[in-house]
Structure formats: C-alpha cells, structure tokens
N, C-alpha and C positions, 0 to 999 in steps of 0.2 A: 471375568464378569463377577462382580460382588454379589453375594448371596446371605441371607440370614444365617444366624447361629442355629443349631437344633432347638434351644430353648425358646428363641424368638420365633422360629418356625411354628412350634406347637402353640405359642400364646397367640400370634396372630392368625392361626389356622392356615398358614401360607402355603396352599396348594394353587401354585401359578398355573393359569390356564395355557395349555400349549397353542401356539398360533395356528395349528392346523384345525384343532377344535374350534377355536374363535372364528375362523373363517367359514366352517362349517354351519356354525350357529347363525352368523350373519347372512349367510345364503340361504336358510331356512326362513328367516324372517322377512327377506325379500319375497320368496315363494308365498309367504303368508299375506302379502300385500302392505307390509310395514314400510313407510316411507317418511321417516321422522323428520322434522325442522331442527330439532336438537336431540342430541344423544349425551348421557351423562353415565359415567362409570363411578360408582362412590367409592370404591376401594380399587384403585386400577393396577396395583402392583407393578409388574415391569412394562405393562402396557399393551399386551398382545390384542385386548380387545379394542383399546384405541386406535392400534395399527390397522386390524382388519376392519373396523368402521371406516376409517379414514379412505381406505381403498374401495369399500365397496357400496358405501352410502354416498355417492358423488353429490347429491343434491341437497345434502344436510348442511345447514348454515353453521352450525356450532357443534364442537364435540368436547366436552369438559371431563376431565379425570381428576379425582380427587385420592390422594394416597399419604398415609402418615409415615411411611419409610423415606427418609431423606435420600438414601441411596438409590432407591428405584426412581424418585421423582428426577434427580440429576440424570439417571441412565435414559429416562424418556426423553428429558429435554435435548440431551446430546443427539439422540436419533432424530428428534423433531427438527432440529437445526439442519440436518442432512437432507430430511424428506422435504423441508419447506411448505409444510401444510399450515397456513395462517389460520385455520378454523379451530386447531387444537389449541387448549389451555390446560395446563396442568398445575393444580394447586397442592402444596403440601399443607396437610391438616388433618385432624382426628373426625372420623365420622361422628362419634359421640358428642363432640364438642362444635361442631361445625355449624353455622347458621344456614341451613338449607333452605328456609322459606324465602330469605331475602335474595339468595344467589339463584334459584329456581324461578323468581318472580321476574328475572331478567330474561328468561328465556321464553320466546313467544312460539306459538304454534303446537304441533304435535310432538310430545316429549317420548324419548325411549330410554329407558334406564335398563342398564345392561351390565353384566359383569358375573362375579362370582364371590360371594361374601364368605368370611371365614368359616372353616369346618371344624369347630371346635365347641365344647359346651362350657357352660359357667363352672361346673364342678371340675374340669380338666384344667380351667384357670386357677382354680382354687388349690390344685395339688401342685402346680409349679409356681405358686405365687404370682400368677400373671396378673396385669392390669388393665388389659384390653376388654373392658366390660363396660355396660351401659351402668347407669345409677341403678342401684337396687330397688327396683320397685316391682310388686307382684301383678305384673302385666297379664299372667295366665288365670288370675283369680282363685288362686288353690287357696283352700282353708282346711284347718283339722288335720286329720289322718293322711290325707293326700300330700300335704307339706312334709309331714314326718317321715312318710315313708319313701319319700324321693322324687314325687312327681312335680316338684318344683324345680328339677333340674331342667335346663333347656339349652337348646343351641343358640349361640350367638346370632348366627345368621336368622334365625327366626325374629327375634327382636328387631334386626335390621331391616328385614323384609316388611315387618309390620309398619315400621317407619315410612319405608319407602311406599308403602300402599296409601298411606295418608297423604302423599304429595299428589295424588290422582284423584282424590274425592272431589276437587273442583275443578278440574281439568281433565281432557282427554289424552290418551297416551297409552303406552305399552311398557310392560315389564318383563323381562328377559333375564332369568337368572339361574344359574347353576346351583343346585342345592341337594341335600339328601333328600329321597322321596318321602321320609316321614315328616320332614319339614314343610315340603310341599303341601299335604294334606292338612296340616296344622294351619297353613295360611288360609287355605280354602275354609276350614272352620271358623277361624278368625273373622273372615270376611262376612261370613253368615251369621255368627253370634253377634256382630257389631250393626248388622245391616248395612254393610257398605257397598260402593259402587262396584259392580264386576259385569261386564258385557260378555266375556267369553274367558275361558281357562282351559289350558292342555297342558300335559307334561309328556316329555319326551325321553324316554330312558336312555342314559349315558354309561357306557362301559368305563367305571371309574377305575378299575385295574388297569386298563390300556392307557388311559390319559393321565392318572394321578398316582397309580401305583397304590390304591387304596381299597381295601376290601369293604365297601359300603355300597348300599343300593341308593342311587343318584339319578337325577335327571335335569333337565333344562324346564324350568317352569316359566310358562308364558302366559301372561294375563293381559287382556284388552280392557280399557276403561273408557266410558263415554259419558260419564257423569250422572246417569240415570238408571241403567240397568241393574238388576239384582239377579243375575242367573247363577247359582251357586251349584254347579256341577263342573267336573274336570274331565276332559277327553285323554285318556291314557294311551300313548303310543310306545311301541315297543323299542323305536329307535327314532332317529332324525328322518331316516329314509321311509319309515312305515306309513301306509296310507289306511291301515286298518286300526281301529282303536276300540278299547272298552271305555264305558262311562262310569265314573263314580259320582254319586250324588246322595241326596238325602231322602230316607224314607222314614216316617215315625219318629223324626227328630234324630235319628242316627246314620252315620255316615255308611253308605253300602259301596263294596268295590266293584259290583256289577249290577246296575240296577235292571238291565234287561232280565238277566236270570232271576234276579230276586222278585220282580214284578210277576214273573211266571210261577213262583211258588209262594207267594206272600200270604197265602191262607195260612200258612205253617207259622207264620209270626204270632207270638202273643208277649206282651210285655211284663205279664205276671203269671208265670208258670206254676202249676200243681206242685211238680217236682223240681226241685232246685239244685244245682250244681255246686258242689262245694269245694275248697282247696283243701290239700292235705295238711298234716300237723305242722305248726311251726313252734320250734323250741330254741333256735339260734344257738346250739350248743351241741354239735353232732359228735365231737369227741368224748363227751360224758353221756348223752341220751342215746347213742346209736351204737350197737353192740353187733360183732359178728360171731358165730358159732364156728369155731375151729377145733377139731379134734374133740368134740364134744364139750368144750369149754368156752364160754362167753368171753370174748375180747373188746375191751372198750378202744376208742381213738388214740389212746396214749399208748397201746400195746400191751396193756395191764389185763390179767385174767381177774373177772369178776363173779363174784358168788352171790346171787340174790335170789329171791322168790320168783316164781313165774306170774304172781298176781297183776302186776303192772307190765308184764312185758307182752309185747305184741309183734307178730311178723311184720316186717317192713319191705315195701317195693319202692325203689326210688324212680324219678321221672324216667331215666335211661332204661330201667328194666321194663316199665310199661310201654315206651315207645318202641321198643326193640321185642318186644313179646316174651320176656323172659318172666312169665308169671306162674309157672306151674310149681315151682319151689322157690325157696329163698333160704340164705344162712345169715340174711340181717334181721336184726330186732330193733325194737324202740321201746322207750319207757315213756308210758302215757300215764301220767300223774294225775289226771283229772278226767272226768267223764262229761263236764260241761264247762265253760269258761267261767272263772271266778269261784269254782268248788273249792272249799277248804282242803287243804293237803296233809293238815296234822294226822289224820287217821292212818296215813302210811306209817308213822311210827309203829302203830300197834297192829295193824293188819300184814305188815311186811317189814319187820325191823330191820334186817339184812339190807332191803332196798333204801330204807331211811338212812342208814349208816352210810351207805355209798352215796346216796345224794349230799349228806353232810360232810363227807369227807372231799366232795367235788365243789362245795358250795363256793369257793372263790371264784370259779368260773360261771356258775349259774347265777350268782348274786350280782355278778359284773356284767351282765349282757347288756349291750348298748342300747337296744331298741327301748322307746319309752312306754312301749304297751306293756311291759313288766312293772313299771312303777304302780305302787299301791295296789298289787296283787298279791294272791297268797305266793308263799314262798315255792320255788320250782315249778311254777305255772307254765302251763304251755297255751297255744292257741290255735284255732282251725278244729275245734273238737265240739262235739254234741252226740246226740242220739244216732245221727246218721254215721258217724265215725265207726261204730262197732256193728253195723249192718253185716249179715252174713254173706250177702251177695251185692256185687258193685260192677257199675260199668265206668271205666276211667279212662282218661286221656291225658297225656303229657302237653302241657302249654307251651313248652319250649321248641317243640320239634315242627318242621315245617310239612307236616302231613297231618291229615285227617285219619287216624287210627284209632279206632274205639276198641277196649278189651273188656270182654266179659269175665270177672274173676270172683271165684269162690272162696271159702275158707282154705287157709293153710294151717296145718297142725291144730286143726279144729278151732280156730280162733279167727274173726275178721280181719282182713288184711288192713294195715295202716299204711297211707302213702305220705311222701313228703310233700312240701308246700309248691312244688312245681306241677302237680298232679291235680286234676279236677276229677270229681266223681259224682256219682248219683247211687245211693244205696237202697236195697230191697230185701224184703224179709223172707221172700221165697225165690226159688231158682226159675219158677215158670213166669212170673212177673219180669224177672230181669231178662229173661230170653226175649219175651215179647217185645220189651223196650229196645234191647239189643238189635233186633231184627229191623225195627222203625229207623233207629240211629244209622244202620249200616245202608239203608235203602237209598236209591239214587235221588228220589226229590229231596230227601233231607240232607244227603251230600251237597246237592246243589244249592239248597238253601245255605247252610254254613259256609260253602266256598265262596257265595256271592257277598258275604260279610267279612271273611277274613283277608286282613292284609298280610301276607306271607313274609314280607320283608321285615316286620316288626320284630323286636327282641323276644317277646312274648306273643306269638300271632294268635294262639288259641286263648280266649278270655272268658272268665266266667259270665260276662255281660253278653257276649256272643252267644254261649252255649245256653244260658237262660232266656234267650229269645225266641227259643222254638216251643211251640205248643205240642207237647209230644202226644197228647191224645189225638189230636188232628193229624199229626204224622203218622200214627198207627192206621188210621181208616185210609189215608192216602197211600200207605204201603200195601194195603190189602187190595186196594182198587188198581194199583199199578203191576 
C-alpha cells in the first residue's frame, strides 16, 4: 500500500484515522441521534471515515470525500469499485482552493462534516518549507506584542475548522472532527467571539498515543447547528464511552474549565486584584547572564570562570527548582543589570567595573539577542523587573508544570531570590504578610477556584491572567471561615 514520505507526512499532518476509531465515532454519532442526508469528509485521506460512514449510515443519500493526495484518491476509488456503493463520490482537490460553497449547495437536507484535519502548525510548515497552508491572513486578530512573541502561530486544523463552521451558519447540521483538545477550545472561543450559530457542543477525549502514536491531548469535537442558537459551552467527556462530563463555558468573558466548581467559589473572582502576579526575569542569554558557583568559583554557560562583583549578582531559582521544591538553597546566580525596565545601564561601568568588562567581553551575544523587545533599549537590558523583583519574601509557582503547587520563599544569601521567566510570583516586604497569603493560596476554596480555570493540557497551563483573577483579600476571609 502506497504511503506518503516523511516530509510529506509532516507537511500534510498525515495522521490517518484507523478504521476501528472511525467506526467507533460513527457509532457514537448514531447514539447522539445524528442521521444525516449527506456526509462530507473534507480531507478524506485513505478513506476510513468514508468506509465507516457508508456501512453505518445506511439512509444517507450522498457521501462526498475530498483529498489532495492523488495516490489516496486512486486507492479509495479502487476499493469503491469493489464495494459498489454508488452514494460515494471522491474528488481530488486542495481544501484551500476548492469551491466549497457551490459544492455544498448541491447537497440537500441535514449535513454531517466528519473527519480528521491535519495535525500540524503553520510554524512547523515553515521549518520544512511546506506549502499546505491557507493564504496568510490574521484570522486570530493578533496585534502588537502577541504577534511578536509567537501567539500568531496556529494549527492548520484550526483554520480549516473555522471554514467548516461557516458552512453551517445558513443551514442545520453536524460537525464531528478529531483535533487537538486545545484547538477544540479555540473553536468554541471563535464561535462566541463572532456570535456564530451553535446549538450544542461536546468533546470526547481520544487516546492519541493508542490510535496515532502521538503524544498530544486530542478529542472528538462534536457540534450541532440549527441556524439560530448561540449556546457557547462544551460538555467534556473522558472518552467516547463515558456518560459523565464537565462543562466548560464562559464567566466574566473568560473560558472556565469547570463552570459548576467556578460558580461555587465565584466570589473569589476579581478582574483587577491589588496584588499582581509577575513573571520572572527575561534576558534571553543564559550562557552569559546565568552563573553557577562551583568550588567557590563562578562559572558561566561557556564553562569559563568569571570574576565579577556581587553588586548585580542575585541568587536564581529556575522553574524546575520551584516545581520540585528545591528552594532552600541554590548554586545558581543571575546578573540583574537594571532595577526597572528601561533604566540606563551606563552606571554599571563605574559601580561594578569588572561586571561591565564581563558584559562588554560578551557583547556579541547580548547585542544579537533576537527578540525585538531589546531594540531601542539600553545596552545589556533585561525584562520582567521592577520593585517587586527585589522583595525579600515571595510566593512562587512554575507555569509549565501540570500541578498547582505554590512555594513560600525567603531570601537566600541575604538577597531576594530571582526567578526565570517560567515562574510567576508575588512579592512581600515581611514574612507575616507572605505567610498569610500563602495560607489563603493553599486553602481548598482557592485551589478549587484556580482548578476550575486551568486547562492542564496546555503547554503553559498556569498563566498570570488566571493567577491575577483571584481576589486575595476575599480568599483570606474565605480561608478563615472554612
């Protein structure tokens, strides 16, 4: 059986759905009362959904598959001749160039769009020089720093799903697509932001490792459209067989992972808290800026011994240190060249001449940092700093780990601890205030509050926007009463 080459497999996100999974999904749709007049698979691959649909949806009048890969099209047509199902039509075409509107207008009655769009991002396409992309439009409406820092990256399936949703805005029907769980949430967000029709939405977790040998959180996204409803929630099931679910939905214009739990502790929500969680220092040059003390000597990332003053040197805890509770001591240090963003750095030459000479000797690395945030800022600038950076007491959490573990951290070596930019923290001037806040943050009501908001499958599940939605003062009262 002919298959695509590795580069082509990556370019087209070619994760073919096994026939057993295609059949399970069709059976689930039948359980949900789906009985379409026409079925469309927009990227049908080797045709397993076409095959399963033809055998399980016996009353469907038309089954249409679109596929760009000529070898796959020939393979399906050969099998179709053997099966002799006259309802099936396979068209060789590019999803991004195909005239969907005219083709779909030919199909009467209830429509089911089913399948598995490519599991690949536009940035991955760029790495391999792939061309399986939509035209470059800013469909996510990102502006400014969001685009600069990478939020403009998107899954190709996200764009394709958005196009598919448009097909149902003037007609009833169903969408049933395999996708990443994160993409499913983005589709719900798109529907709500554009005030589009949605009668019902559910997702069923799929074992991607079992079916695709892929380490990614994935699901079957199911949407029902009736042309009038705007029900912006999604019932999340653990599997295709599960009958119990959690409902994600919107509260205060934010997407909530579990609306039932959130509603129970909603008095803890506040959009503008008095205390603000901050991220750690961003310098983008760890080999120069981060040092380790080995046998009483400071060693940089190049393995060179470094002789500098202590003036701008602070103890450093990485995100992994915070997550794994290695907070009592450290052999890591970081150069903090400013006390606030934009502060001139010229005075380092006079206050700490050895430090200045060290920075100048490694200027080729610091001056060539790629991020645009360093442009038009003082030489050797860093970001993520302010008066809060130097507080003697801090509560910290790593944003990358899939657990809600806060750490209470005091000074190390008589200096306030500095974190890398994977860590979020709040600072305190005294231990008593820090301890009171820590008691609140580790209480059951607050853990429930944050857990109702955090989507643990995301790359950075703990975000500053979530942490900053808590009314810490109200949580202190709640903790004392609980």
